[in-house]
C-alpha positions in Angstrom: -1.1 -20.9 29.7 -0.7 -21.7 33.6 1.6 -24.3 34.5 0.4 -27.6 36.2 1.7 -29.1 38.9 3.4 -32.5 38.9 1.0 -34.7 39.9 1.6 -39.0 39.6 -2.3 -38.8 38.5 -4.3 -36.5 36.7 -7.6 -34.9 38.4 -10.9 -34.5 36.4 -14.0 -33.0 38.1 -17.2 -31.7 36.2 -18.9 -28.6 38.0 -22.7 -28.4 37.7 -25.1 -25.3 38.2 -27.2 -26.0 41.2 -30.9 -26.3 40.5 -32.0 -23.8 43.4 -31.3 -22.7 46.4 -30.2 -19.5 47.9 -26.7 -17.9 49.2 -25.6 -14.1 50.3 -22.4 -13.3 49.4 -20.0 -10.6 50.6 -18.5 -8.8 47.8 -15.7 -6.3 47.6 -14.1 -4.5 45.1 -11.3 -2.1 44.4 -11.2 -0.1 41.2 -10.2 2.8 39.3 -12.6 5.1 38.0 -10.2 7.9 37.3 -6.9 6.8 35.7 -5.8 10.9 35.0 -6.3 11.0 38.8 -5.8 8.1 40.3 -8.8 7.8 41.9 -10.1 4.6 43.5 -13.5 3.1 44.3 -13.7 0.5 47.0 -16.9 -1.0 47.6 -18.3 -3.3 49.8 -21.9 -5.1 49.0 -23.6 -7.8 50.2 -25.7 -10.0 47.7 -28.6 -12.5 48.0 -28.9 -14.9 44.9 -31.0 -17.3 44.6 -31.8 -20.0 42.0 -34.7 -21.5 40.3 -35.3 -24.6 37.7 -38.4 -25.5 35.4 -38.2 -28.6 34.6 -39.3 -27.1 31.0 -36.4 -25.6 30.7 -33.7 -28.0 32.2 -30.9 -25.9 30.9 -31.8 -22.4 32.2 -31.5 -21.3 35.7 -33.7 -18.1 36.9 -31.8 -16.2 39.1 -32.1 -13.3 41.2 -29.8 -10.6 42.3 -30.1 -8.2 45.3 -27.9 -6.0 46.7 -28.6 -5.6 50.5 -26.7 -3.5 51.9 -23.9 -1.1 49.5 -21.1 0.5 50.7 -18.6 3.0 48.9 -15.5 4.7 49.8 -13.0 7.0 47.5 -9.6 7.8 47.8 -10.4 11.3 46.4 -12.8 13.1 43.8 -15.6 15.6 44.2 -19.6 15.0 45.7 -20.8 15.7 42.6 -18.2 12.6 40.7 -19.5 10.3 43.8 -22.9 11.1 43.9 -23.3 10.4 40.4 -21.5 7.1 40.3 -23.1 5.7 43.5 -27.0 6.8 42.2 -26.0 4.9 38.7 -24.7 1.7 40.3 -28.2 1.7 42.4 -29.7 0.6 39.1 -28.4 -2.9 39.5 -29.4 -3.4 43.0 -32.2 -5.8 41.6 -31.4 -8.2 38.7 -34.1 -11.1 37.6 -31.7 -13.2 35.1 -31.9 -16.3 32.8 -28.2 -18.0 33.0 -27.6 -21.0 31.1 -26.2 -24.2 33.0 -22.8 -23.1 31.8 -23.3 -19.7 34.1 -23.8 -17.6 31.2 -26.2 -14.9 31.5 -28.2 -15.4 28.8 -31.2 -12.8 29.2 -32.5 -9.7 31.9 -36.1 -10.5 32.5 -36.3 -6.9 34.7 -35.6 -4.6 31.9 -38.2 -2.7 32.3 -37.7 -2.3 36.4 -33.8 -1.2 35.1 -34.6 1.6 32.8 -37.4 2.7 34.9 -35.0 3.7 37.7 -32.5 5.1 35.7 -34.9 7.2 34.0 -35.7 8.8 37.5 -31.9 9.2 38.2 -31.6 10.4 34.7 -34.2 13.6 36.1 -32.2 13.9 39.3 -28.9 14.7 37.8 -30.1 16.9 35.1 -32.2 19.1 38.1 -29.1 18.6 39.7 -25.8 19.3 37.9 -25.1 20.9 34.3 -22.1 21.1 31.8 -21.1 19.0 29.3 -19.5 16.3 31.2 -22.4 15.1 32.9 -24.3 14.9 29.8 -21.5 12.9 27.9 -21.9 11.1 31.2 -25.9 10.2 30.5 -25.7 9.5 26.6 -23.0 6.6 27.5 -25.1 5.5 30.3 -28.4 5.7 28.8 -26.5 3.9 25.9 -25.8 0.9 28.0 -29.3 0.4 29.9 -31.2 0.7 26.3 -29.4 -2.3 25.2 -29.6 -5.4 27.2 -26.1 -7.0 25.0 -24.5 -3.6 26.9 -26.3 -4.4 30.7 -24.8 -8.1 30.3 -21.9 -6.8 29.2 -21.8 -4.3 32.3 -22.6 -6.4 34.9 -20.1 -9.3 33.6 -17.5 -6.6 34.6 -15.4 -7.9 37.5 -16.3 -5.0 39.7 -20.0 -5.7 39.5 -21.1 -9.4 39.3 -18.6 -10.9 36.8 -16.9 -12.6 39.6 -20.5 -14.4 40.9 -21.7 -14.9 38.2 -19.5 -16.6 35.9 -19.7 -19.4 33.3 -17.7 -21.4 35.5 -20.0 -24.6 35.1 -18.0 -27.4 32.8 -15.5 -29.7 33.4 -11.8 -29.2 34.6 -8.7 -31.0 34.4 -5.6 -30.7 36.8 -3.2 -30.8 33.5 -4.7 -29.3 31.2 -7.1 -25.6 30.8 -10.1 -25.0 30.3 -11.3 -22.2 28.3 -13.7 -19.3 29.8 -14.7 -16.1 28.2 -14.9 -12.7 30.7 -15.3 -8.7 30.4 -13.0 -6.8 31.9 -13.5 -2.9 32.5 -10.2 -0.8 31.5 -8.7 2.5 30.9 -9.8 2.4 27.6 -12.8 0.7 28.1 -14.6 -2.9 28.0 -12.9 -5.5 26.5 -13.7 -9.3 26.0 -10.8 -12.1 27.4 -10.9 -16.1 27.0 -8.9 -17.0 30.5 -7.6 -20.5 31.5 -8.4 -22.1 34.2 -7.1 -25.2 35.8 -7.9 -27.7 38.3 -5.9 -26.8 41.5 -7.5 -29.3 43.9 -10.5 -31.6 44.3 -11.0 -33.2 47.6 -13.3 -36.2 49.0 -15.1 -33.1 50.8 -16.2 -32.2 47.2 -14.5 -28.9 48.0 -12.7 -27.6 44.8 -10.2 -25.3 43.9 -9.5 -23.9 40.7 -7.1 -21.2 39.5 -7.8 -19.0 36.4 -5.0 -16.3 34.2 -5.4 -14.1 31.5 -3.5 -11.9 29.5 -5.1 -9.4 26.8 -4.0 -8.8 24.2 -3.8 -12.8 24.2 0.2 -13.4 25.3 0.9 -9.6 26.4 0.7 -7.8 29.8 -1.4 -5.0 28.8 -4.0 -6.3 31.3 -3.6 -9.3 33.2 -5.7 -11.6 35.6 -4.8 -13.9 38.0 -7.2 -15.3 40.2 -9.0 -18.5 42.8 -12.0 -19.7 42.9 -13.1 -22.2 45.6 -16.3 -24.5 45.2 -18.7 -27.1 47.2 -20.4 -29.7 45.8 -19.9 -31.8 42.4 -23.6 -32.8 41.5 -24.9 -28.8 42.8 -21.2 -26.7 42.7 -22.2 -23.8 44.9 -19.3 -20.7 44.7 -17.3 -20.7 48.5 -14.8 -17.6 47.9 -13.0 -15.7 45.5 -10.0 -14.0 44.6 -9.6 -12.2 41.4 -6.5 -9.2 41.0 -5.9 -7.5 37.9 -2.9 -5.5 36.8 -3.5 -2.6 34.0 0.0 -1.5 32.5 0.5 1.5 30.4 4.4 1.9 30.2 5.5 2.6 33.6 2.2 3.4 34.8 0.6 0.4 36.9 -3.5 0.1 38.0 -4.0 -2.5 40.4 -7.7 -3.7 41.0 -8.9 -6.6 43.0 -12.3 -8.4 43.4 -13.0 -11.2 46.5 -15.8 -12.9 47.2 -17.0 -14.6 49.9 -20.2 -16.7 50.8 -21.8 -15.8 54.1 
């Protein structure tokens, strides 16, 4: 649990998901894509996020996410590996989502579009690359993209959109932690964790800062996550910036991953 600072009075705040509007964000991430070769991918993407509200469905937001600029840099690796990663990531360049009033992704409205894009990319891979490795990758990716549930898990990873679209819209206190859920990408695949979130400050200017922390497995440090979130507004709380770092520990080996989000 995050240690709370000593205060003479407890602060409490309720963050509310915006009803509508549009903002642009810069998301920068660094994560390991090959653990045995210690190959890292640094990615910088400019993202447009728009939100719409329907009075007939007051607890739902219709969220459109579109990547406008996307840049990858790799610490090492072959052209084939880099090409495969970049082309596969492009499947998620445009997402039409339904999101709960708490910020949780409920469904994907453009599943057909995603699968059509993947079908063309898959055909390119099959013509361009040969061998068991690419076939295993295709089967694994296809299993994700044929399942709405698996796509939601995938886009909810921090290095995708998990830092931007997240169940953060709830009540927070400065002396007790609230809980959010989060998927993490690790050496052994995706894992689901619970994050403790503590209110650090809430100013009269409606600037809200939150601190989050998690460990997987719980109370241990196989994977540990720390982060800060800054929101602007109470009635409609837009994310201003966030910084999240995670450490994976396997014996003496450590792998550090980072994500930063800034509203442009």
